[in-house]
N, C-alpha and C positions, 0 to 999 in steps of 0.2 A: 394131179397132173403137174403141179408146180414142183413137187418133190422129185418126180421122175425126170422132169426137164433139168432140174438142178443136178441130179446124179449124172445124167448124160453129159452135161456141161463139164462136170468135174472129171469124168472119165476121158473126155476128149482133151481136156487141159493136161491131164497126166500123160496121156499118149503123146501129145505134142512136145512136152518137156523131155520125155524119153527120146523122141525122135531128134530133137535139137541136140541133145547130149551126144547121141550116136553120130550125128553129122559134124560135130565140132572139131573132130580130128584129135581129141585127147581123151584119155581114160584116167579119171581121178578116183582113188580109193579112199582118201581121207587119212592116209598114213604118210603123207608126203610123197605118194606114189603116183607118178603120172608118166604117160608115154604118148608121144605124138603118133599120128597115123603112119609116118614113115619109119617108126621103130626107134626114133631118137628118145633117149631117156632125159627127162627134165627134172631138176632137183634144186632145192634150196639148202644151202649149207651155212651154218652159223659160224662166225669168227669172233673170238675173244682176244683182243690185242691190247698191248700196253702203249696207248696212244697219247697219254698226257702224264706229266710228272717227270722226275729226273732221269728215268730210263726210256723215255719216249723214242729215242733213236732206234732202239730194238724194234718196237712196234711199227714205226714208220717203215723201216726196211722190210719187215715181214709183210705188211699190208701191201706195199709196192710189189713185192714178189707175187703175192696172190693175184693182184689186179692184172699184172702183166700176163700171167698164165691164164687167167680167166678170159681175156680177150682172145688169146690164141685158141684155147679149147672151144669156146663158143663159135669161133669162126670156122673151125674144122667141122663142127656139126655132129660128131658122133654122140656127144651128150651136150645138153644145155644146162648151165649152172647159174644160179643167182646166189650171190653172197650177201648175208645180213651181218654187218660188222658192228660190234659193240666194244666200248673202251673199258678196260679193267683198271687203268691207272696204276698197274703194278701192285694192287692191293687184293689180298685174299677175299675179303668181304665183298668188294665190288665185283670181283671175278665170279664169285658164286652167285651173286644177285643177277648179273646179266646172263650167266649160264642157265639159271632157272627160267629166266624170261624166254631165252631161245628154245630151251627144251620143251616148254609148254606149248610151243607152236608145232602142231602135228605135221605141218608141211616141211619142217626142217628135218632133214634126214641124217645129218652128221654135224659134228663140231670140229673146228680147227682152232688150236690154241688151248688154254691161254699161254702167254709168253714165258712166265717164270715157273720154275719147278714148285716154288712155294704156293703159287696159285693153283697149279695142276693138282697138287696134293689134296686140295679140298673140292675141286671141280670134278676130277676124274671119277671118284667114288659115286658121285651123284649121277654122272652120265652112265656109268656101268649099271647102277641100280635101275635107271630108266630105260636101259636097253638101247642107248643111242651111241653109235661109234664116235670116238673122240681121238684125234691125232695131235700130238704135240710136235711142233716144228722147231722148237728151241729149248725144250725141256730136257736137261741132260743129267739130272740127279739119279742116283741109283734107285731101282725099285718101281719106277713109274709104270711101265707096261705090265708089271705084275699086279697092279691094283685090281685088274679085272679083265675079262675076255673081250670087252668092248673098247679097251684102251690100247692105243698104238702110239708109236712115235717114229719119225724119220730123221731125228736129230741125233748125231753121234754122241753117245753117253761119255761122261767124264772117265768112266772105268776103262774106256778104250783110248780116249784122246790123251789123257794125262800120262799114262805109262809110256806112250810113244814119244811124247815130247821130252819126258824126263830121261829116257834111255839115250836119246841123241845128245841132250845137253850134258849128261854125265860123261859120255864118251868124248865129246868135243873139249870139255874143260878138265878132263881127268879128275872129276869132282869126288871128294870123299866126305865132305860135310855140307849140311844144308840148314837153313832157317826156314820156318814155315809161318806164313801170315795169312789169316783168313777172316772173313766176316762170319761171326758166330750167331747172327740173328736172322739168317736166311737159309732155307732148306738147300738151295742150289749151291751156295758157297760152302756150307757145312759139308755137303756131300762131296764137293771137290776136295776139301781138306781131308776127308776120310780116305779118299783114293790116294792123295799125295802122301799121306802118312804111311799107309799100307805099302805103297810101292817103294817109298824110300827105305822102309824097313826090309822089304823083300830084296832090295838091291844091296843091303848091307851098309847103307849110308848112315853117318852119324848125325842125328837131328839135334842141333845145338840148342834150339829154343823153338817154342810154338807161341806165337803172338796173335791176339784177336783184336777185332774192331767191330763197329756197328755201322749200319747204313747211314749215310749222310755225314759221317765223321769227316772233319776237315784237317785235323792236326794229328799227325802220326809220329811226332817227335819222340815220344817215350818208347814206342815199339822199335823205331828205326835206330835209335841210339843204342839200345840193347843189342840189336842185330849187328850194328857196326862194330861194337866192342868185341863181339864174338868172332868176327871175320870169317863167315862161311864161304864156301866155294860157289854156292848157288842160293838164291832166294826163291822159294816156291810160294806163289800167291794165288789164292782163290778169292776172286772179287768180281763184282760187276765193273763195267768200264769206268763209271764215274769215280769210284773210290780207287780202283786199280791205277788209273792214270795219275791221280794226285799222289798216290803212294810212290810211284816211280819218280815223279818230279821231285818230291821232297827227299827221296833217297839220294838222287844224283846231286842235289844241292848240298847234301850233308857229306858228300865225298864217297858214298858207297858206289863202287863201280863194278861189282860182280853181276853176272847175268841174272835176269828174272825168268822163271818158267811159270807161265800163267795158265789158269784154267780157261774154260770155254768163254767166260765173260769178257775176256780180253780180245776176243775175235771180232773186233769192230774197228772201223776207221776212226771212230771217236777217240780211241786210245791215243792215236797219233795226233789227232787234232788238239786234244787237251794237254797231253804230255810233251808234245813237240820232240825235241832232240832227246829228251829223257826216255823216250820209248825205244830208242835204238838198242838192239840186242835182245829184246823180248822174244822168247821162244814159246810157241804155242803149236798145238796140233788141231787140225780141222779137216772136215771132208771137202772143203771148198778152196780152190786156188784159181782166181780169176785170170791169171796169165797162162794157164794151161793151154798148150797148142792143140786144141781139139775144136773142130767146127761148131759142135753143139754149144760148147762153153763160150766161144767167141761171139757166136750169134746172139746168145743170151746177154752177154756183156754189152754188146753194141745196142741192142734194143732197149736195155735198161738205161743206159747212158742217154740215149736219145729221148726217152720218156721222162726221166727224172733228173738228168743233169749231174749224175754222180755214178761212180762204179758200184756195182752190187757187192755187198758183203756176204758172209756166210749165212746170215739170217734171212736175207732176201733170197738167196739161192735155195735154202732149205724150204722156204715157203713156196717158192715157184715149183719145186719138185713135188711138194706135198699135195698141191692142188691137182697136178697131173696124176699122182697116185690115187687120189679120190676119184678122178675122172675114169681112170682105168678100172677101179672097183665098181663104179656105177655101170660102166659099159659091160663088164663081165657079169654083173648081177642081173642085168637086163631090166631092172626096175629100180625106182627110187624108194626102196623099202629098207628100213633100218637093219633088220636081221639079215636080209640078203646081202646088203652092202658089207656088213661086218664079216660075213663068211667069205665074200669075194676079196676083201682086203687081206684077210689072213692067208689067202692062196697066192698073193703076188710074189713072183720070183723074177729076178734079173731084169727089172724094168729099167730101160735106159733113161737117165736123167742128166742134168748138168753136173751133178755130184758124182756121177759114175753109175755103175749097175747097182740096182737097189732090190733088196728082198727083205721080208719080215721073217724073224725066227719064230719059234713055237709060242713065244710069249708076246709077240707083237712088237718086238724090238728090232732096231735097224741092224742089218748085216752089211758092213762097209768098212773099207780100210782107211785109216786116217792119213793125212799128209802133214808133215812137220814144217812149220814156217818160222822165219825170223824177221823181225823188223830191221831193215837195213836201208840206209839212204832214204829214209822217210816213207818206206812202203813195205808191205809184206812180200817176202821172197822165199823161195825154197831153201830150207836149211840143209846144207850138204857138208 
């Protein structure tokens, strides 16, 4: 009798648990897949960002962009997203460690980041192997979306940005000769150099010298002296903002007055903050221009300034749009499932964002036109 009573009690308990689950208004499958009774998809997304160390301004802007978009998306209610944010400190090993931690959580349906192409080069293969969609919002080195079918990016690659900037600079200066300066210990800056060299050669420019440096270097006297003696029409520089700003400052102090054409790492207000007047005349290409006279852009700028007390840069704008792209993917997938989200992301076409209309190509790379800017009177302006 005791056994029968115990079995009856267990059956009743199981029945009550099933009933409670059915009445809870959510359906959870254990693969990060949940949907509310009203059809709203809920999802956790992991973020890997460069939040401490010398390049933390990138990660701060990116995280701000995510958080601003998060509030808006959750308020609209089509999808509900929770972000789980981890710091990579701009280091490959740490980026991989936190990525593995995030990927081990079955409730996390996708990853955003990491910040640097060098980090993405080790994290993306792991994400692809684990079948979790990963989107770079600031990774612009060649070949990243080609790592695997789960790898995407919405950041404009150097292969599109640098040629656009160089074409305009050459036309404006009637340039015939260039010197190239790049960081040779970073995938991102090395990739930028590769594009600069290839494009300069394609345009028939005479490359007078190629100079290299390392992350954290503070003295560029030897490289800049050689460049000054050769007197090029333009200096092409592939660097993160820390080194790039110092290079320009030292160049101007040495009397080098030719224009710099920068890679994507120069697209930060920190360049102006560090280099001051020495940043004047820097030419860059970017998908983002905060002074664009479009309601969507100006609304974003206003909200960002109110929230963070500064104007958004390219990295904040790309992150803001990236979370909206993820939200669109979740909405179209109809569930917080990794495979379904990957397929939905691949189908996104002409989504309106603050950067303009956005689509992915067949490789998961961005389809977008760059805008060429110049630093003039202490701020980024259209280069015309």
